[in-house]
C-alpha positions, -999 to 999 in steps of 0.1 A, spaced: 0 0 0 14 34 -10 13 61 16 12 99 11 42 119 22 22 139 48 9 106 63 44 93 66 54 125 83 25 123 107 33 87 116 70 97 122 59 126 144 35 103 163 62 77 169 86 105 181 60 115 207 51 80 218 86 65 222 99 89 248 66 86 267 68 48 266 105 45 276 102 68 306 68 57 318 83 42 350 86 65 381 104 64 413 72 52 430 71 23 405 107 14 414 99 16 451 70 -8 447 92 -32 427 119 -30 454 95 -38 482 83 -69 462 119 -80 457 127 -75 494 99 -100 502 104 -124 473 142 -128 479 138 -128 517 169 -106 522 177 -82 551 181 -51 530 195 -32 500 199 3 485 189 15 451 202 45 432 190 58 398 203 87 378 187 99 345 197 128 324 220 140 352 193 141 378 189 118 408 156 98 405 161 80 437 188 70 462 170 50 488 171 20 510 148 -9 518 148 -33 547 174 -34 575 211 -31 577 213 -61 600 189 -90 602 168 -89 634 176 -53 641 156 -21 634 183 -3 614 168 11 582 188 11 551 189 45 532 208 60 503 238 67 525 242 32 539 276 17 532 280 -16 514 310 -34 500 309 -29 462 335 -55 457 345 -59 420 328 -26 411 361 -13 424 378 -24 392 363 5 372 380 29 396 413 12 391 410 10 353 400 47 351 431 55 373 454 36 349 439 52 318 441 86 334 477 81 341 483 69 306 465 99 290 486 122 312 518 105 299 527 90 333 525 54 322 519 35 290 490 11 287 508 -8 260 541 -11 279 551 -44 295 540 -48 331 576 -56 339 586 -20 330 568 -11 363 569 -43 383 602 -62 373 592 -91 396 560 -98 376 559 -134 363 533 -158 350 532 -193 335 554 -185 305 586 -164 300 574 -149 267 540 -139 282 558 -126 313 579 -103 292 552 -91 269 521 -89 291 510 -52 287 494 -31 314 462 -31 292 461 -69 294 457 -67 332 424 -49 329 404 -71 304 406 -107 315 428 -121 287 459 -130 306 455 -168 301 445 -175 336 413 -193 345 383 -176 361 390 -170 398 422 -191 395 446 -182 423 421 -164 445 429 -189 472 463 -172 475 450 -139 488 417 -150 505 419 -143 542 457 -144 540 483 -122 556 502 -118 524 507 -83 509 496 -74 474 532 -78 462 535 -112 479 503 -123 462 516 -112 428 549 -131 433 529 -163 436 511 -160 403 540 -177 384 529 -210 399 494 -209 384 487 -230 353 478 -215 319 441 -220 311 439 -208 275 461 -191 249 472 -157 260 449 -130 245 428 -157 229 403 -164 255 386 -152 287 392 -159 323 379 -134 350 410 -127 371 412 -107 403 450 -113 404 456 -90 374 437 -62 390 458 -66 421 488 -63 398 473 -31 383 469 -16 417 507 -22 423 514 -6 389 496 26 402 518 25 433 550 20 413 541 50 390 527 74 416 543 64 448 508 61 463 487 31 470 458 25 446 434 36 474 452 69 480 453 76 443 415 69 439 408 89 471 427 120 458 417 119 422 381 107 423 365 103 458 374 137 472 367 158 441 334 141 437 324 146 473 321 108 478 327 115 515 314 83 529 332 60 505 361 39 519 389 19 502 393 -5 532 370 -21 558 393 -9 586 375 25 591 340 10 592 342 2 630 342 40 636 314 48 611 276 47 614 250 36 589 270 6 578 252 -25 565 262 -59 578 272 -88 555 249 -119 557 249 -155 547 217 -160 527 220 -198 527 220 -198 566 188 -178 572 204 -144 567 231 -150 594 251 -118 600 289 -123 596 318 -100 603 335 -79 575 365 -96 559 396 -76 553 404 -75 516 432 -50 517 457 -73 499 434 -76 469 418 -42 474 425 -30 438 403 -58 426 374 -53 451 381 -32 482 358 -2 480 329 3 503 303 29 492 267 40 492 241 45 465 243 83 469 280 84 465 281 59 436 256 79 416 282 107 415 307 82 400 282 72 374 275 108 365 312 115 361 316 84 339 286 93 316 299 129 314 334 117 303 352 132 332 333 165 336 321 173 371 306 207 380 326 225 353 359 207 360 376 179 342 385 151 367 399 130 339 409 138 303 382 137 276 381 103 259 389 82 290 356 64 288 361 58 251 391 37 261 376 19 291 343 13 273 360 0 242 357 -37 235 389 -54 243 380 -91 248 349 -106 233 331 -131 255 319 -164 241 283 -175 244 249 -160 237 237 -144 205 243 -107 213 275 -87 215 292 -90 249 328 -80 256 351 -70 284 363 -34 283 388 -21 308 372 -27 342 337 -28 327 316 -53 307 299 -41 275 268 -54 258 240 -45 235 204 -50 245 178 -44 218 198 -16 203 209 0 235 245 1 247 250 -11 283 281 -7 305 280 -27 337 298 -47 363 288 -69 393 304 -74 426 306 -102 451 319 -98 486 316 -121 517 279 -116 525 272 -88 500 264 -85 462 263 -53 441 254 -43 406 262 -12 386 248 -6 351 247 24 327 229 29 294 252 59 285 235 68 252 203 71 272 219 90 301 208 64 325 226 48 354 215 23 382 232 9 412 218 -18 436 238 -28 467 226 -57 489 237 -72 522 229 -107 509 243 -132 485 214 -135 462 204 -125 426 184 -95 438 208 -68 428 211 -81 392 173 -86 389 163 -52 402 190 -34 382 179 -50 350 142 -43 358 149 -6 362 171 -4 331 146 -23 310 117 -2 322 134 30 310 145 14 277 110 1 269 121 -35 271 97 -61 285 98 -66 322 72 -93 323 78 -119 350 111 -103 359 108 -111 396 94 -146 394 120 -155 368 148 -141 390 136 -160 421 134 -192 401 170 -187 390 179 -182 426 161 -214 437 179 -234 409 212 -221 421 204 -229 457 194 -264 447 226 -269 427 245 -259 458 226 -285 479 230 -312 453 267 -307 451 270 -312 488 246 -341 489 267 -359 462 296 -359 486 275 -370 515 262 -399 495 297 -409 485 309 -413 521 318 -448 531 309 -455 567 327 -476 592 362 -472 576 395 -465 594 426 -445 586 454 -464 569 480 -451 593 485 -439 628 477 -403 636 514 -395 639 520 -404 603 498 -376 591 513 -348 613 538 -324 598 543 -294 575 531 -295 539 542 -270 514 529 -258 480 550 -233 460 519 -215 449 501 -213 483 527 -217 511 529 -239 541 501 -258 558 506 -276 591 488 -306 605 494 -310 642 478 -328 672 454 -306 691 440 -325 721 423 -356 707 419 -342 672 442 -331 644 443 -294 635 447 -280 601 466 -247 602 471 -225 571 502 -206 581 497 -176 558 459 -175 565 451 -185 601 415 -174 596 411 -206 576 423 -229 604 402 -259 612 400 -291 632 397 -325 614 374 -354 620 376 -387 602 354 -389 571 365 -421 554 397 -440 547 425 -413 545 401 -384 541 391 -361 569 362 -336 573 373 -300 576 356 -283 606 363 -246 600 370 -225 631 352 -195 614 321 -193 592 330 -186 556 308 -170 530 319 -188 499 322 -224 512 313 -245 542 316 -283 536 351 -295 528 374 -325 531 411 -331 529 427 -363 517 462 -374 528 479 -389 497 500 -420 501 527 -435 479 530 -472 471 549 -477 503 521 -462 524 541 -431 531 522 -398 534 533 -376 505 508 -347 504 474 -331 508 445 -327 483 414 -307 490 378 -309 481 359 -278 491 331 -274 467 323 -238 457 325 -215 427 350 -189 440 379 -200 462 396 -230 447 413 -251 474 418 -278 448 446 -256 433 466 -263 465 490 -292 459 509 -293 492 537 -319 495 548 -332 529 582 -318 540 
């Protein structure tokens, strides 16, 4: 059917009027209602939500309580660990220094950290600073996080252990999410500026933006008010203490609030402009938001930028990152071409932050939000069931009424892994004790499980794992040669520890 020019013009005008109305039909009140529904559906203690659109704060509010069982309302200023959303601060710092001529993104890491070494001499010599920021270093996802987790090692000491980790894929030809490379990037900042990554971020971003409540370590939290408590969601929202992440802080050490983080998003979407001043050079976001490492899977474009993940959703460009800390999850997402940013911080380890963030983003962009909450809760239930099934599999495999092959004395001693360090097994009363000499917070007592395998009874409660066993390996002559661990979880890989008896 042929249409007349004036009808085509009228149709275009009508669409131009309808599309903006449709895509911004949601209001802060709608988001509050959705947040309340999510609070109940996910059964979490609390969370905060921040939304900025066209440079204006739509909401920066809290829901629920800071600590389960207490009347401590969450608000927009409540502090939460943002974990890996720290990475964008570090990548922005690196690129800022590059654009100011103080370091070179494409220079070898060894130009700044001569001790840097990975699985291969060639890669060690040619790994660029840029490679540190986009998960293409050849290391597997979360590989080596067991080195720093709850350990007394410094950032430099952690980096010096990377050389012992295996290669997981061809350098620059794959993807493996790695905290270790961002720890390394933090030390590059220190080498170039003479300041820790936290001091640099504080001076160049947090102070100029007025992010006055934001911290780069958990240490000051004890003296601050309005701080959310971490919780174990799988244990009926049990509050747990904050864990010190200072040795890996450049990969996940910032604690912030919804109100403060909206300032960071506004700065990012304004490409460094803040109240008439340039806090970083024009074009920085063009670098950090540039695709550097395509991610496999799915049918739509997804890539790692520098400290960010990039994707297209029904024609809209999205820039986002998630964060996972012991007892807290966070989500940050921007649709920069639509001048839209959203943050959700939770004091639980559930999918709420991702679900609510996507609901708000999709609402503005005119993308269907049908069944958003029920679908997210179903995903959470499947994940919880998978966790239980994994543990049940090990319970079912236990062989009852067995005895150890050797006397207790044969198992005692010091075990050493070049990647991890020393682990001691010693007699403690009637039980054996497992002592991680570089990470005493992981210490445990052992009770017999079956054959030469013992159940690990952790002295502390841990967020990422609970059940675990350790097997004493024997050679053909029934001599104890080493330890092997089975601690099922998706984040801290004890199976990477191959400790030989000394």
